[in-house]
C-alpha positions as CSV (number, residue, x, y, z in Angstrom):
1,M,84.3,78.0,65.4
2,S,82.3,80.8,67.0
3,G,79.1,82.7,66.5
4,E,76.2,84.5,68.1
5,Q,73.8,82.5,70.2
6,P,70.2,82.0,68.8
7,L,67.8,84.7,69.8
8,G,64.7,82.5,69.7
9,L,62.8,84.7,67.2
10,G,60.6,81.8,66.3
11,K,58.8,82.4,69.6
12,S,58.2,86.1,69.0
13,P,58.7,87.0,65.3
14,L,59.2,90.4,64.0
15,M,57.6,91.8,60.9
16,L,59.1,93.6,57.9
17,S,56.3,96.2,58.0
18,D,57.7,98.0,55.0
19,F,60.8,97.9,52.8
20,S,62.4,99.8,49.9
21,I,65.0,98.8,47.3
22,V,67.1,100.2,44.5
23,T,69.4,98.1,42.3
24,S,70.5,98.1,38.7
25,L,67.1,96.4,38.0
26,G,65.4,99.7,38.8
27,A,64.1,101.8,41.7
28,G,61.4,100.3,43.9
29,R,59.5,97.1,44.4
30,E,57.5,97.1,41.1
31,Q,60.6,97.5,38.8
32,T,62.5,94.9,40.8
33,M,59.7,92.4,40.6
34,A,59.2,93.0,36.9
35,A,62.8,92.3,36.1
36,L,62.8,89.1,38.2
37,R,59.7,87.9,36.3
38,E,61.2,88.8,32.9
39,G,64.6,87.3,33.7
40,R,66.1,90.6,32.8
41,S,69.6,91.3,34.2
42,G,70.9,94.7,35.2
43,L,74.5,93.8,34.3
44,V,76.1,95.8,31.5
45,R,79.7,96.4,30.3
46,C,81.3,98.5,33.1
47,G,82.4,102.0,32.1
48,F,82.7,103.3,35.7
49,D,85.7,105.6,36.3
50,A,87.2,104.6,33.0
51,I,88.7,101.3,34.4
52,P,91.3,99.8,32.0
53,F,90.0,96.2,32.0
54,K,86.9,94.4,30.8
55,T,84.2,93.5,33.3
56,Y,80.4,93.9,33.8
57,A,78.6,95.6,36.6
58,G,75.2,96.6,37.9
59,E,75.7,100.3,37.9
60,I,72.8,102.6,38.9
61,A,72.5,105.5,36.4
62,G,72.0,109.1,37.4
63,L,73.5,109.2,40.9
64,D,76.2,111.7,39.9
65,E,73.5,114.1,38.7
66,D,71.4,113.6,41.8
67,S,71.8,115.8,44.9
68,L,70.9,115.8,48.6
69,P,68.7,118.5,50.2
70,D,70.5,121.5,51.5
71,E,70.2,120.5,55.1
72,L,72.0,117.2,54.3
73,A,74.5,118.6,51.9
74,G,77.4,117.8,54.2
75,F,76.7,114.1,53.6
76,D,76.9,114.3,49.9
77,C,78.6,111.3,48.3
78,R,77.5,108.6,45.9
79,N,76.8,106.1,48.7
80,N,74.5,108.5,50.6
81,R,72.8,109.6,47.4
82,L,71.9,106.0,46.7
83,A,70.6,105.5,50.3
84,A,68.4,108.6,49.9
85,L,67.1,107.3,46.6
86,A,66.1,104.0,48.3
87,L,64.5,105.7,51.2
88,R,62.3,107.7,48.8
89,Q,60.8,104.6,47.2
90,D,57.3,103.0,47.6
91,G,56.1,105.3,50.4
92,F,58.8,104.2,52.8
93,L,59.1,107.8,54.2
94,D,55.4,107.9,54.9
95,T,55.5,104.6,56.7
96,L,58.5,105.7,58.8
97,A,56.7,109.0,59.7
98,A,53.8,107.1,61.0
99,A,56.1,104.8,63.0
100,R,57.9,107.9,64.4
101,A,54.6,109.3,65.6
102,R,53.7,105.9,67.1
103,Y,56.9,105.1,68.9
104,G,58.7,108.4,69.2
105,A,61.9,109.4,67.4
106,Q,64.1,108.2,70.2
107,R,62.6,104.7,70.3
108,I,63.5,103.7,66.7
109,G,67.0,102.5,66.0
110,V,69.0,102.8,62.8
111,F,71.3,99.8,62.1
112,A,73.0,100.1,58.7
113,G,75.6,98.0,56.8
114,T,78.1,98.9,54.2
115,S,81.3,97.6,52.8
116,T,83.0,100.5,51.1
117,S,80.8,103.4,52.3
118,G,82.0,106.6,50.6
119,I,85.5,105.5,49.6
120,L,84.8,107.1,46.2
121,Q,84.6,110.5,47.8
122,T,88.1,110.0,49.3
123,E,89.4,108.8,45.9
124,R,88.2,112.0,44.3
125,A,89.6,114.1,47.1
126,Y,93.1,112.5,46.6
127,R,92.9,113.3,42.9
128,Q,92.3,117.0,43.8
129,R,95.2,117.3,46.3
130,D,97.2,120.5,46.2
131,P,100.2,119.7,43.9
132,L,102.7,121.4,46.2
133,S,101.5,120.7,49.7
134,G,99.6,117.5,49.1
135,K,96.7,118.9,51.2
136,L,93.2,117.5,50.5
137,P,90.5,119.9,49.3
138,A,89.1,122.1,52.0
139,G,85.6,120.9,51.4
140,F,86.4,117.2,51.9
141,D,84.4,115.9,54.9
142,Y,85.7,112.4,55.8
143,A,83.4,112.0,58.8
144,R,80.1,112.6,56.9
145,T,81.1,110.9,53.6
146,H,83.7,108.2,53.8
147,N,83.6,107.0,57.4
148,T,81.5,103.9,57.7
149,Y,79.3,105.5,60.4
150,S,78.4,108.2,57.8
151,L,75.7,105.9,56.4
152,A,73.8,105.4,59.7
153,R,74.2,109.0,60.7
154,F,72.9,110.2,57.4
155,V,69.9,107.8,57.4
156,R,69.1,108.8,61.0
157,D,69.2,112.5,60.1
158,M,67.2,112.1,56.9
159,L,64.5,110.3,58.8
160,G,64.4,112.6,61.8
161,L,65.3,109.9,64.3
162,C,67.4,110.1,67.5
163,G,67.4,106.5,68.8
164,P,70.5,104.2,68.9
165,A,72.4,103.9,65.6
166,F,75.5,102.2,64.3
167,T,77.0,100.8,61.1
168,V,78.2,97.2,60.6
169,S,81.0,96.6,58.1
170,T,81.5,92.9,57.9
171,A,82.1,92.6,54.2
172,C,79.3,90.9,52.2
173,A,77.3,89.8,55.3
174,A,76.9,93.3,56.7
175,T,73.3,94.0,55.9
176,S,72.2,90.5,56.8
177,K,73.8,90.9,60.2
178,V,71.9,94.1,61.0
179,F,68.7,92.0,61.0
180,A,70.1,90.1,63.9
181,N,71.5,93.2,65.5
182,A,68.1,94.9,65.4
183,A,66.3,91.9,66.7
184,R,68.5,91.8,69.7
185,M,68.1,95.5,70.3
186,I,64.3,95.2,70.2
187,A,64.3,92.0,72.3
188,T,66.3,93.8,75.1
189,G,64.0,96.8,75.0
190,I,66.6,99.3,73.8
191,C,64.3,100.3,71.0
192,D,60.7,99.4,69.9
193,A,61.4,99.3,66.1
194,A,64.4,99.7,63.8
195,V,65.2,100.9,60.3
196,I,67.7,98.4,59.0
197,G,69.5,98.1,55.7
198,G,72.4,99.8,53.9
199,A,74.0,100.8,50.7
200,D,77.1,100.0,48.7
201,T,78.3,101.8,45.5
202,L,81.1,101.3,43.0
203,C,84.5,102.8,43.5
204,A,88.0,102.3,42.0
205,T,89.3,100.6,45.2
206,T,86.7,97.9,44.9
207,L,87.0,97.4,41.1
208,F,90.8,97.2,41.1
209,G,90.9,95.2,44.3
210,F,88.7,92.4,43.1
211,H,90.5,92.5,39.7
212,A,93.8,92.1,41.6
213,L,92.4,89.0,43.4
214,D,91.6,87.5,40.0
215,V,88.0,86.8,41.0
216,M,86.3,89.2,38.7
217,A,84.7,87.9,35.5
218,D,85.1,89.6,32.1
219,E,81.5,88.7,31.3
220,P,78.2,88.8,33.3
221,C,78.6,86.5,36.2
222,R,77.3,82.9,36.0
223,P,76.6,81.5,39.5
224,F,76.8,77.7,39.8
225,D,77.7,77.4,36.1
226,P,80.5,74.9,35.3
227,G,82.2,77.7,33.3
228,R,81.8,80.4,35.9
229,R,84.7,82.9,35.9
230,G,84.0,85.1,38.9
231,I,81.9,87.9,40.2
232,S,80.3,90.9,38.7
233,L,80.0,93.9,41.0
234,G,76.9,95.9,41.5
235,E,75.4,98.8,43.4
236,A,72.3,98.6,45.7
237,A,70.5,100.1,48.6
238,G,67.7,98.7,50.6
239,F,65.9,99.5,53.9
240,V,63.4,97.7,56.1
241,L,61.2,98.9,59.0
242,L,61.4,96.1,61.5
243,E,58.9,95.9,64.4
244,R,57.1,93.5,66.6
245,A,54.3,91.6,64.7
246,G,50.8,92.8,65.6
247,E,47.9,90.6,66.4
248,R,46.2,91.1,63.0
249,L,48.4,90.1,60.1
250,D,47.5,89.7,56.4
251,A,48.9,87.6,53.6
252,E,51.1,90.5,52.5
253,T,53.0,90.5,55.8
254,V,56.5,89.0,55.8
255,L,58.1,88.0,59.1
256,L,61.6,87.6,60.2
257,L,61.4,84.1,61.7
258,G,65.1,83.5,62.6
259,T,68.7,84.6,62.2
260,G,71.9,82.5,62.3
261,E,75.5,83.8,62.5
262,S,78.9,82.1,62.5
263,S,82.5,82.8,61.9
264,D,84.6,80.0,60.5
265,A,87.8,82.0,60.3
266,Y,89.1,79.5,57.7
267,H,90.8,82.0,55.4
268,M,90.7,85.8,54.8
269,S,89.1,85.6,51.4
270,S,88.1,81.9,50.9
271,P,85.4,79.9,52.6
272,H,86.0,76.5,54.2
273,P,85.8,74.1,51.2
274,E,83.1,72.0,52.9
275,G,81.1,75.1,53.8
276,V,81.3,74.4,57.5
277,G,80.6,78.0,58.6
278,A,77.9,78.4,56.1
279,R,76.1,75.3,57.2
280,L,76.4,76.4,60.9
281,A,74.8,79.8,60.1
282,M,71.9,78.0,58.3
283,E,71.4,75.5,61.1
284,R,71.3,78.3,63.7
285,A,68.8,80.3,61.6
286,L,66.5,77.3,61.3
287,G,66.9,76.6,65.0
288,D,66.1,80.2,65.9
289,A,63.0,79.9,63.7
290,G,62.0,76.6,65.2
291,L,61.9,75.0,61.7
292,E,63.3,71.9,60.1
293,A,65.2,72.0,56.8
294,G,62.2,70.3,55.0
295,E,60.0,73.3,55.8
296,I,61.9,75.7,53.6
297,D,60.4,76.4,50.2
298,Y,63.3,78.4,48.6
299,I,66.9,79.3,49.3
300,N,68.5,82.5,48.1
301,L,72.1,81.5,47.8
302,H,75.1,83.8,48.3
303,G,76.3,82.4,45.0
304,T,78.9,84.9,43.8
305,A,80.0,82.7,40.8
306,T,83.5,82.1,42.1
307,L,84.9,78.6,41.8
308,V,85.5,77.9,45.5
309,G,82.7,80.0,46.9
310,D,79.9,78.3,44.9
311,A,81.3,74.9,45.5
312,A,81.5,75.4,49.3
313,E,78.0,76.7,49.4
314,D,76.6,73.9,47.4
315,C,78.3,71.4,49.8
316,A,76.7,73.2,52.8
317,V,73.2,73.5,51.2
318,A,73.1,69.9,49.8
319,G,74.4,68.5,53.1
320,L,71.7,70.3,55.1
321,F,68.7,70.5,52.8
322,G,69.3,67.6,50.4
323,T,68.4,67.9,46.8
324,G,64.8,68.9,47.0
325,V,64.6,72.6,47.9
326,P,64.8,75.0,45.0
327,C,67.6,77.5,45.2
328,S,69.2,80.2,43.1
329,S,71.5,83.2,43.3
330,T,70.1,86.5,42.2
331,K,73.5,88.0,41.6
332,G,73.1,87.4,37.9
333,F,70.4,90.0,38.1
334,T,72.1,92.7,40.2
335,G,75.7,91.7,40.5
336,H,77.4,91.3,43.8
337,T,76.4,94.4,45.8
338,L,78.8,93.6,48.6
339,G,77.7,95.1,51.9
340,A,74.2,95.8,50.5
341,S,73.6,92.3,49.2
342,G,72.1,90.9,52.4
343,V,69.3,93.4,52.6
344,A,68.8,93.6,48.8
345,E,68.4,89.8,48.6
346,A,66.2,89.6,51.8
347,I,63.9,92.1,50.1
348,I,63.9,90.0,46.9
349,C,63.0,87.0,49.1
350,A,60.1,89.0,50.7
351,L,58.9,89.8,47.2
352,A,59.2,86.2,46.2
353,I,57.0,85.3,49.2
354,R,54.4,88.0,48.4
355,H,54.2,87.2,44.7
356,G,54.7,83.5,44.8
357,F,57.7,83.5,42.5
358,V,61.0,81.6,42.5
359,P,63.7,83.8,40.9
360,G,65.8,82.2,38.2
361,S,69.5,82.8,37.3
362,P,70.2,84.9,34.2
363,H,73.5,84.2,32.4
364,T,73.9,80.8,34.1
365,R,73.8,78.3,31.2
366,G,73.9,75.1,33.1
367,V,74.6,73.7,36.6
368,D,78.0,72.4,37.6
369,P,77.7,68.6,37.3
370,A,79.6,68.2,40.6
371,F,76.9,70.1,42.5
372,R,74.0,68.4,44.3
373,S,71.7,71.2,45.3
374,R,68.5,71.9,43.2
375,Y,69.6,75.0,41.4
376,V,66.9,76.9,39.4
377,L,67.8,78.4,36.0
378,S,64.5,79.9,35.0
379,G,62.1,81.7,37.3
380,H,58.6,80.3,37.8
381,D,55.5,80.7,39.9
382,A,55.2,78.7,43.1
383,R,53.8,79.2,46.5
384,I,56.5,80.2,48.9
385,D,55.9,80.3,52.6
386,R,59.4,80.2,54.1
387,V,62.8,81.1,52.7
388,V,66.4,81.1,53.7
389,S,68.7,83.9,52.5
390,N,72.4,83.5,52.8
391,S,75.2,86.1,53.0
392,F,78.8,85.0,53.5
393,G,81.7,87.5,53.7
394,F,85.4,87.8,53.7
395,G,87.1,86.6,56.9
396,G,84.5,83.8,57.3
397,V,81.7,86.0,58.5
398,N,78.4,84.1,57.7
399,C,74.8,85.1,58.3
400,S,71.6,83.3,57.2
401,L,68.0,84.7,57.6
402,V,64.7,82.9,57.7
403,L,61.8,84.9,56.3
404,G,58.2,83.6,56.2
405,R,54.6,84.4,55.3
406,A,52.5,85.5,58.2
407,T,49.3,83.7,57.2
């Protein structure tokens, strides 16, 4: 068992000074919050790329008709188009411009996460190979479209930044881990602020891959349901401006209180059945925040609706928090957005804190009777001061975040 050492964020918290999100629920914070309150899922019958099997997905409409500015055209792919759409939401570009003027372009880092990056672009290029030579199309730009670093490079260029930048690709924990990466970079003085987040979009490799693993449901996913059949995939992008908390904070300010990481290395695609690594990540996040389990008001579960995944997470959560803390998986709303799920769900948690709302779990009809955690089926109003958000990826990569209200 190994993992990153706690950073001690509880002693000097960082603030999410602004954030933006796009999922199948809609573009921006207002549409996202409206769907959460209405219990309205973004999952629909998947028609992406004419796949020959039945499944549901959280696809974002219109990306193929969208385009990037001429100066960024070399980055054009579905993943970067979605990243650009997210960056344009809710005045995030204006907030970033003010931060750039305050710190300088070289003092703001860009730390992105993605799972598939622009694999779709490569899939399309292979379909257009020369029938005689097999050569890929002349216009195919692997470095700026498919390569995982493409995302961080694109975001950096779009925002006019020149500070440190990298992309993390640790499966479904990628955009949770960048919170911890950015916190360390700020703590060590490498940068003064950071744009963190990421994007993941649908592609045939992902759809056929999960179908081959036999973990993809033929209906909208039902996390923690006794009849759950597997995941529904989704698309998402989200970004956060993370910087040191100022002296004057209002009730709208959400803080990053702690991060916890672990790697249980139990199995390439299955978690430890008792959730050992998951529990260690949550314990480290709580320790980093200087909090006890009883001080958490809501847990956003990784909750993918797989048989073994949900069972392992329930074991870890109930063992650490008992049966009193409300928890739910929001993947019934958005689908599993893979590398983007960490930041998308952290932003959903930030909205839950700001609006005093515990999200429910659309499509989940009942809770597995073998489970002990307090799983919430229907959303409801409640004061939320501190949350834990979980992201667990293939290969035993685990990351938990603790977010909290500033005042």
